[in-house]
A tleap script that builds the chain and sets N, CA, C and O, in Angstrom:
source leaprc.protein.ff14SB
mol = sequence {
  NMET PHE VAL TRP CYS VAL TYR ARG CYS LYS
  ASP GLU VAL ASN PRO PRO VAL LYS GLY TYR
  LYS PHE THR ASN GLN ARG LEU LYS ASP LEU
  GLY MET GLU PHE VAL PRO VAL LEU GLN SER
  ILE TYR GLU THR VAL LYS SER LEU GLN GLU
  LYS GLY MET LEU PRO VAL LEU PRO PRO GLY
  ASP ASP ILE PRO ASP ASN LEU HIE GLU GLN
  LEU MET MET LYS PRO ALA GLN LEU LEU ARG
  CASN
}
set mol.1.N position { 8.070 3.296 3.624 }
set mol.1.CA position { 7.030 3.052 3.602 }
set mol.1.C position { 5.954 2.044 4.872 }
set mol.1.O position { 6.443 1.173 5.592 }
set mol.2.N position { 4.627 2.395 4.882 }
set mol.2.CA position { 3.924 2.347 6.441 }
set mol.2.C position { 3.189 1.454 6.183 }
set mol.2.O position { 2.876 1.265 5.007 }
set mol.3.N position { 2.818 0.841 6.953 }
set mol.3.CA position { 2.085 -0.847 6.786 }
set mol.3.C position { 1.531 -0.738 8.016 }
set mol.3.O position { 2.108 -0.509 9.079 }
set mol.4.N position { -0.112 -0.987 7.726 }
set mol.4.CA position { -0.814 -1.016 8.873 }
set mol.4.C position { -1.165 -2.346 9.545 }
set mol.4.O position { -1.404 -3.248 8.742 }
set mol.5.N position { -1.212 -2.530 10.284 }
set mol.5.CA position { -1.430 -4.199 11.602 }
set mol.5.C position { -2.403 -4.136 11.162 }
set mol.5.O position { -2.973 -3.088 10.858 }
set mol.6.N position { -2.900 -5.454 10.998 }
set mol.6.CA position { -4.880 -5.408 10.508 }
set mol.6.C position { -4.807 -6.281 12.370 }
set mol.6.O position { -5.770 -6.158 13.127 }
set mol.7.N position { -3.888 -6.859 12.673 }
set mol.7.CA position { -4.432 -7.816 13.612 }
set mol.7.C position { -4.797 -6.932 15.095 }
set mol.7.O position { -3.966 -6.026 15.121 }
set mol.8.N position { -5.607 -6.837 16.211 }
set mol.8.CA position { -5.679 -6.623 16.896 }
set mol.8.C position { -5.543 -7.191 18.416 }
set mol.8.O position { -5.951 -8.264 18.859 }
set mol.9.N position { -4.813 -6.099 19.109 }
set mol.9.CA position { -4.883 -7.078 20.476 }
set mol.9.C position { -6.189 -7.188 21.016 }
set mol.9.O position { -7.163 -6.461 20.824 }
set mol.10.N position { -6.017 -8.653 22.036 }
set mol.10.CA position { -7.445 -8.911 22.821 }
set mol.10.C position { -7.406 -7.982 23.848 }
set mol.10.O position { -8.455 -7.990 24.492 }
set mol.11.N position { -6.416 -7.022 24.317 }
set mol.11.CA position { -7.030 -6.131 25.528 }
set mol.11.C position { -7.812 -4.766 24.570 }
set mol.11.O position { -8.613 -3.973 25.064 }
set mol.12.N position { -7.268 -4.752 22.894 }
set mol.12.CA position { -7.408 -3.474 23.055 }
set mol.12.C position { -9.177 -3.478 22.891 }
set mol.12.O position { -9.846 -2.449 22.793 }
set mol.13.N position { -9.775 -4.990 22.887 }
set mol.13.CA position { -11.321 -4.703 22.917 }
set mol.13.C position { -11.293 -4.526 24.527 }
set mol.13.O position { -11.754 -3.443 24.887 }
set mol.14.N position { -11.102 -4.889 24.971 }
set mol.14.CA position { -11.186 -5.784 26.457 }
set mol.14.C position { -10.122 -5.600 27.215 }
set mol.14.O position { -9.247 -6.455 27.355 }
set mol.15.N position { -10.116 -4.018 27.980 }
set mol.15.CA position { -8.699 -3.567 28.599 }
set mol.15.C position { -9.021 -4.590 29.792 }
set mol.15.O position { -9.999 -4.842 30.496 }
set mol.16.N position { -7.253 -5.208 29.619 }
set mol.16.CA position { -7.755 -5.869 31.996 }
set mol.16.C position { -8.308 -4.796 32.647 }
set mol.16.O position { -8.226 -3.605 32.348 }
set mol.17.N position { -8.949 -5.381 33.675 }
set mol.17.CA position { -9.454 -4.329 34.801 }
set mol.17.C position { -8.615 -3.190 35.697 }
set mol.17.O position { -8.751 -1.982 35.889 }
set mol.18.N position { -7.487 -4.423 36.231 }
set mol.18.CA position { -6.228 -3.743 36.833 }
set mol.18.C position { -5.014 -3.352 36.160 }
set mol.18.O position { -3.967 -3.390 36.806 }
set mol.19.N position { -5.003 -2.963 34.893 }
set mol.19.CA position { -4.388 -2.271 33.746 }
set mol.19.C position { -3.119 -2.767 34.033 }
set mol.19.O position { -3.213 -3.801 34.694 }
set mol.20.N position { -1.740 -2.377 33.754 }
set mol.20.CA position { -0.448 -2.819 33.272 }
set mol.20.C position { 0.404 -2.298 34.717 }
set mol.20.O position { 0.269 -1.229 35.313 }
set mol.21.N position { 0.977 -3.021 34.920 }
set mol.21.CA position { 2.246 -1.915 35.904 }
set mol.21.C position { 3.592 -1.992 35.654 }
set mol.21.O position { 4.280 -2.962 35.336 }
set mol.22.N position { 3.958 -0.519 35.891 }
set mol.22.CA position { 5.234 0.174 35.082 }
set mol.22.C position { 6.137 0.396 36.086 }
set mol.22.O position { 5.843 0.671 37.249 }
set mol.23.N position { 7.531 0.245 35.511 }
set mol.23.CA position { 8.342 0.541 36.945 }
set mol.23.C position { 9.553 1.368 36.312 }
set mol.23.O position { 10.002 1.168 35.183 }
set mol.24.N position { 9.979 2.262 37.152 }
set mol.24.CA position { 11.380 3.435 36.616 }
set mol.24.C position { 12.079 3.051 37.189 }
set mol.24.O position { 13.236 3.415 36.980 }
set mol.25.N position { 11.729 1.831 38.541 }
set mol.25.CA position { 12.828 2.166 39.907 }
set mol.25.C position { 14.370 1.704 39.268 }
set mol.25.O position { 15.319 1.394 39.989 }
set mol.26.N position { 14.405 1.723 37.998 }
set mol.26.CA position { 15.844 0.834 37.921 }
set mol.26.C position { 16.363 1.967 37.289 }
set mol.26.O position { 17.508 2.353 37.525 }
set mol.27.N position { 15.678 2.484 36.572 }
set mol.27.CA position { 16.659 4.011 36.144 }
set mol.27.C position { 16.751 5.063 37.363 }
set mol.27.O position { 17.783 5.720 37.225 }
set mol.28.N position { 16.212 5.351 38.217 }
set mol.28.CA position { 16.160 5.736 39.481 }
set mol.28.C position { 17.422 5.440 40.196 }
set mol.28.O position { 18.052 6.322 40.779 }
set mol.29.N position { 17.840 4.051 40.149 }
set mol.29.CA position { 18.806 3.627 41.028 }
set mol.29.C position { 20.222 3.911 40.122 }
set mol.29.O position { 21.393 3.784 40.479 }
set mol.30.N position { 19.688 4.324 38.878 }
set mol.30.CA position { 21.052 4.828 38.260 }
set mol.30.C position { 21.356 6.040 38.572 }
set mol.30.O position { 22.548 6.344 38.532 }
set mol.31.N position { 20.521 6.886 38.900 }
set mol.31.CA position { 20.510 8.096 38.845 }
set mol.31.C position { 19.999 9.164 37.940 }
set mol.31.O position { 20.550 10.247 37.740 }
set mol.32.N position { 18.656 8.653 37.306 }
set mol.32.CA position { 18.204 9.565 36.445 }
set mol.32.C position { 16.914 10.062 37.154 }
set mol.32.O position { 15.929 9.496 37.629 }
set mol.33.N position { 17.221 11.037 37.062 }
set mol.33.CA position { 16.373 12.339 37.927 }
set mol.33.C position { 14.807 12.920 36.487 }
set mol.33.O position { 15.019 13.218 35.311 }
set mol.34.N position { 13.921 12.901 36.941 }
set mol.34.CA position { 12.664 12.980 36.042 }
set mol.34.C position { 12.173 14.189 36.384 }
set mol.34.O position { 11.850 14.632 37.486 }
set mol.35.N position { 12.145 14.940 34.695 }
set mol.35.CA position { 11.561 16.293 35.374 }
set mol.35.C position { 9.594 16.161 34.913 }
set mol.35.O position { 8.885 15.618 34.065 }
set mol.36.N position { 9.411 17.325 36.489 }
set mol.36.CA position { 7.511 17.009 35.859 }
set mol.36.C position { 6.959 17.522 34.656 }
set mol.36.O position { 7.505 18.521 34.188 }
set mol.37.N position { 5.916 17.002 34.021 }
set mol.37.CA position { 6.002 17.593 32.742 }
set mol.37.C position { 5.255 19.087 32.231 }
set mol.37.O position { 5.568 19.637 31.175 }
set mol.38.N position { 4.359 19.551 33.053 }
set mol.38.CA position { 4.317 20.993 33.647 }
set mol.38.C position { 5.918 21.519 33.544 }
set mol.38.O position { 6.241 22.372 32.717 }
set mol.39.N position { 6.815 20.953 34.414 }
set mol.39.CA position { 7.843 21.955 34.120 }
set mol.39.C position { 8.263 22.025 32.885 }
set mol.39.O position { 8.325 23.067 32.233 }
set mol.40.N position { 8.585 20.883 32.486 }
set mol.40.CA position { 9.000 20.305 30.965 }
set mol.40.C position { 8.716 21.248 30.146 }
set mol.40.O position { 9.619 21.920 29.650 }
set mol.41.N position { 6.659 21.592 29.692 }
set mol.41.CA position { 6.329 22.378 29.160 }
set mol.41.C position { 6.595 23.806 29.298 }
set mol.41.O position { 6.120 24.572 28.459 }
set mol.42.N position { 7.204 24.189 30.130 }
set mol.42.CA position { 7.533 25.884 30.966 }
set mol.42.C position { 8.701 25.966 30.158 }
set mol.42.O position { 8.667 26.553 29.076 }
set mol.43.N position { 9.792 25.392 30.620 }
set mol.43.CA position { 10.711 25.526 30.167 }
set mol.43.C position { 10.867 25.401 28.280 }
set mol.43.O position { 11.616 25.910 27.446 }
set mol.44.N position { 9.984 24.665 28.251 }
set mol.44.CA position { 10.134 24.874 26.152 }
set mol.44.C position { 9.778 25.794 25.910 }
set mol.44.O position { 10.298 26.479 25.029 }
set mol.45.N position { 8.345 26.313 26.876 }
set mol.45.CA position { 7.801 27.823 26.068 }
set mol.45.C position { 8.951 29.210 26.213 }
set mol.45.O position { 9.086 30.007 25.285 }
set mol.46.N position { 9.650 29.319 27.400 }
set mol.46.CA position { 10.075 29.948 27.592 }
set mol.46.C position { 11.296 30.165 26.506 }
set mol.46.O position { 11.530 31.192 25.868 }
set mol.47.N position { 11.990 28.949 26.474 }
set mol.47.CA position { 13.187 28.509 25.655 }
set mol.47.C position { 12.598 28.918 23.696 }
set mol.47.O position { 13.472 29.068 22.842 }
set mol.48.N position { 11.563 28.995 23.441 }
set mol.48.CA position { 11.690 29.026 22.582 }
set mol.48.C position { 11.045 31.395 22.528 }
set mol.48.O position { 11.381 32.226 21.684 }
set mol.49.N position { 10.103 31.604 23.818 }
set mol.49.CA position { 10.266 32.512 23.506 }
set mol.49.C position { 11.721 33.539 23.698 }
set mol.49.O position { 11.599 34.761 23.773 }
set mol.50.N position { 12.409 33.192 23.730 }
set mol.50.CA position { 13.905 33.386 24.438 }
set mol.50.C position { 14.465 33.575 23.060 }
set mol.50.O position { 15.222 34.524 22.856 }
set mol.51.N position { 14.096 32.599 21.938 }
set mol.51.CA position { 14.372 32.471 20.786 }
set mol.51.C position { 13.957 32.770 19.194 }
set mol.51.O position { 14.491 32.456 18.130 }
set mol.52.N position { 12.462 33.706 19.616 }
set mol.52.CA position { 11.581 34.422 19.384 }
set mol.52.C position { 10.730 33.446 18.246 }
set mol.52.O position { 10.066 33.816 17.277 }
set mol.53.N position { 11.050 31.868 18.814 }
set mol.53.CA position { 9.921 30.998 18.109 }
set mol.53.C position { 8.199 32.034 18.628 }
set mol.53.O position { 7.387 32.597 17.893 }
set mol.54.N position { 8.228 31.914 19.964 }
set mol.54.CA position { 6.957 32.377 19.992 }
set mol.54.C position { 6.649 33.750 20.775 }
set mol.54.O position { 7.458 34.153 21.612 }
set mol.55.N position { 5.725 34.309 20.555 }
set mol.55.CA position { 5.485 35.544 21.072 }
set mol.55.C position { 5.958 35.707 22.728 }
set mol.55.O position { 6.280 34.859 23.560 }
set mol.56.N position { 5.877 36.748 22.776 }
set mol.56.CA position { 6.459 37.019 24.814 }
set mol.56.C position { 4.686 38.090 24.905 }
set mol.56.O position { 4.644 39.223 24.426 }
set mol.57.N position { 3.628 37.536 25.476 }
set mol.57.CA position { 2.838 38.602 25.919 }
set mol.57.C position { 3.354 38.968 27.632 }
set mol.57.O position { 3.871 38.447 28.621 }
set mol.58.N position { 2.853 40.090 27.184 }
set mol.58.CA position { 2.919 40.912 29.031 }
set mol.58.C position { 1.765 40.295 29.867 }
set mol.58.O position { 0.798 39.594 29.570 }
set mol.59.N position { 2.226 40.812 31.006 }
set mol.59.CA position { 1.553 39.730 32.037 }
set mol.59.C position { -0.127 40.967 31.825 }
set mol.59.O position { -0.234 42.193 31.797 }
set mol.60.N position { -1.321 39.634 31.701 }
set mol.60.CA position { -2.147 40.421 31.607 }
set mol.60.C position { -3.285 41.095 30.048 }
set mol.60.O position { -4.309 41.755 29.871 }
set mol.61.N position { -2.182 40.337 29.215 }
set mol.61.CA position { -2.667 40.540 28.201 }
set mol.61.C position { -3.748 39.369 27.287 }
set mol.61.O position { -3.782 38.147 27.428 }
set mol.62.N position { -4.424 40.076 26.511 }
set mol.62.CA position { -5.492 38.811 25.450 }
set mol.62.C position { -4.298 38.050 25.180 }
set mol.62.O position { -3.182 38.179 25.683 }
set mol.63.N position { -4.831 36.988 24.043 }
set mol.63.CA position { -4.089 36.147 23.640 }
set mol.63.C position { -4.279 36.922 22.198 }
set mol.63.O position { -5.417 37.282 21.896 }
set mol.64.N position { -3.090 37.205 21.230 }
set mol.64.CA position { -3.520 37.933 20.100 }
set mol.64.C position { -4.539 37.446 19.387 }
set mol.64.O position { -4.995 36.449 19.947 }
set mol.65.N position { -5.291 37.807 18.051 }
set mol.65.CA position { -6.192 37.291 16.945 }
set mol.65.C position { -5.256 36.247 16.676 }
set mol.65.O position { -5.009 35.073 16.954 }
set mol.66.N position { -4.794 37.355 15.911 }
set mol.66.CA position { -3.662 35.881 14.937 }
set mol.66.C position { -2.260 35.475 15.368 }
set mol.66.O position { -1.260 35.361 14.660 }
set mol.67.N position { -2.368 35.321 16.409 }
set mol.67.CA position { -1.692 34.263 17.239 }
set mol.67.C position { -1.146 33.287 16.259 }
set mol.67.O position { -0.025 33.104 15.784 }
set mol.68.N position { -2.578 32.586 16.076 }
set mol.68.CA position { -2.003 31.252 15.071 }
set mol.68.C position { -1.775 31.454 13.937 }
set mol.68.O position { -1.411 30.401 13.412 }
set mol.69.N position { -1.795 32.401 13.140 }
set mol.69.CA position { -1.074 33.012 12.322 }
set mol.69.C position { 0.329 33.189 12.417 }
set mol.69.O position { 0.964 32.946 11.391 }
set mol.70.N position { 1.144 33.671 13.729 }
set mol.70.CA position { 1.982 34.148 14.068 }
set mol.70.C position { 2.674 32.663 13.788 }
set mol.70.O position { 3.539 32.509 12.925 }
set mol.71.N position { 2.299 31.855 14.425 }
set mol.71.CA position { 2.999 30.306 14.766 }
set mol.71.C position { 2.674 29.837 13.938 }
set mol.71.O position { 3.370 28.828 13.828 }
set mol.72.N position { 1.986 29.887 13.161 }
set mol.72.CA position { 2.409 29.302 12.002 }
set mol.72.C position { 3.522 29.653 10.097 }
set mol.72.O position { 3.641 29.427 8.893 }
set mol.73.N position { 3.986 30.326 11.289 }
set mol.73.CA position { 4.774 31.508 9.820 }
set mol.73.C position { 5.834 29.945 10.084 }
set mol.73.O position { 5.634 28.856 10.622 }
set mol.74.N position { 7.264 30.750 9.204 }
set mol.74.CA position { 8.320 29.719 8.865 }
set mol.74.C position { 9.138 30.471 10.078 }
set mol.74.O position { 8.867 31.656 10.277 }
set mol.75.N position { 10.260 29.742 11.003 }
set mol.75.CA position { 11.550 30.554 11.971 }
set mol.75.C position { 12.138 31.996 11.181 }
set mol.75.O position { 12.129 33.035 11.842 }
set mol.76.N position { 12.800 32.032 9.326 }
set mol.76.CA position { 13.019 32.844 9.111 }
set mol.76.C position { 12.142 34.389 9.077 }
set mol.76.O position { 12.571 35.543 9.092 }
set mol.77.N position { 10.543 33.769 9.016 }
set mol.77.CA position { 9.775 35.329 8.756 }
set mol.77.C position { 9.613 35.540 10.168 }
set mol.77.O position { 9.322 36.689 10.498 }
set mol.78.N position { 9.754 34.578 11.175 }
set mol.78.CA position { 9.980 35.317 13.307 }
set mol.78.C position { 10.849 35.744 13.032 }
set mol.78.O position { 11.008 36.459 14.022 }
set mol.79.N position { 11.630 35.926 12.456 }
set mol.79.CA position { 12.605 36.597 13.192 }
set mol.79.C position { 13.372 38.008 12.325 }
set mol.79.O position { 14.388 38.664 12.553 }
set mol.80.N position { 12.456 38.055 11.394 }
set mol.80.CA position { 12.455 39.409 10.484 }
set mol.80.C position { 11.890 40.222 11.005 }
set mol.80.O position { 12.263 41.393 10.938 }
set mol.81.N position { 10.528 39.740 11.863 }
set mol.81.CA position { 9.690 40.497 12.114 }
set mol.81.C position { 10.045 41.236 13.768 }
set mol.81.O position { 9.282 42.075 14.246 }
savepdb mol mol.pdb
quit
């Protein structure tokens, strides 16, 4: 069941000028290392290409016109191609 909240936070209308402070220092102190977003996206794309879920394009190749259709196929259909 999904419930909508009808109340609004006062920050939603007038956000604070300074913003909110957030620190992940405690996690770093425990030895957690964070991966940059671009590296994470790159590794995800490479993994999906290796599994045949994304097409591998040769360098300098244009994006195929039917790429959207290829990406919308079910995984079983991709593996058959």
